[in-house]
KOLNUBA-172032 format. One record per atom (N, C-alpha, C): x, y, z. Coordinates in steps of 0.2 Angstrom, whole numbers, plus 5000, padded with zeros to 4 digits. Each point is the difference from the previous one (the first is absolute). Example, Ala and Ser with C-alpha at 12.3 -4.5 7.8 and 13.67 -1.06 7.14 Angstrom:
KOLNUBA-172032
506649725039;499650065000;500450065000;499850054996;500450065001;499650055003;
This chain:
KOLNUBA-172032
530644644588;500149945000;499349965000;499550025003;499549964999;499750004993;500050064996;499850004993;500549964996;500649995002;500549974996;499749925000;499849985005;499849945001;499349984997;499650055000;499449994997;500150004991;500550054999;500149994992;500449944998;500449975005;500349934998;499549955001;499650005003;499549945000;499550014993;499950064999;499650024994;500449974994;500750014999;500349984994;500149934999;499849955005;500149944999;499449974996;499450035000;499549984996;499749945002;499949985006;499849935003;499350004998;499749954997;499349994999;499749995006;499450045001;499549985005;499350004998;499949934997;499349994997;499550015004;500049985007;499450005004;499850065003;500450064999;499950065003;499550044996;499550035004;499550054997;500350074999;500650015002;500350085000;500550004994;500449955000;500550014994;500149934997;500350004994;500349944997;500649975001;500450055004;500749995002;500050015009;500549975002;500150025008;500350065000;499850045005;500250075002;500050005007;500450055003;499950015007;499950075002;499750005005;499850075004;500550015006;500250055002;500550015005;499850065004;500049995007;499950055005;500650035003;500250055000;500650035003;499950055006;500349995006;499950045005;500850025003;500150075003;500550005003;499950055006;500450005005;499950055006;500750015003;500050065003;500650015004;499849985008;500249955002;499849965007;500150075005;499450005004;500150045006;499949965006;500150015006;500049975006;499249975001;499650044998;499349985002;499749964995;500349984994;499749974995;500149925001;499549964998;500049945000;500249974994;500549954999;500249964995;499549984994;499449985002;499549984995;499750064997;500250055002;499650074996;500349994993;500749984999;500250014994;499649944995;500049945003;499649944997;499350034998;499650035005;499350014998;500050064994;500550045000;500150054994;500149974994;500449954999;500249964994;499449974998;499549975004;499649964999;499450054997;499950065003;499550054997;500350024993;500750004999;500150034994;499949954995;500049925002;500049964995;499349984997;499550015005;499350014999;499850064995;500450065001;499950054995;500349994993;500549955000;500349994993;499449944997;499749965003;499649964997;499350034999;499850055004;499550044998;500050034994;500650044998;500250044995;500049964993;500049935001;500049974993;500549945000;500350005006;500549944999;500650024996;500549955000;500650024998;500350075000;500150025007;500250065001;500350005007;500250065001;500450015007;499750065003;499950005006;499750065004;500450005008;500150065001;500450015006;499650055005;500249985007;499650045005;500750035004;
């Protein structure tokens, strides 16, 4: 699903003149999933998704990373 969203934005070919990265708008997505256990805190899922997002940005942007 995340990659489908990334591709859909890419296909719009929205001009991004002020970007140093790309001439068109793109998105990077971080995805995380867990099977919740009794001792897990809810924010662990969000923290992992955030880590995945930064991995996606570091890998060149316009990408999807999972944790």
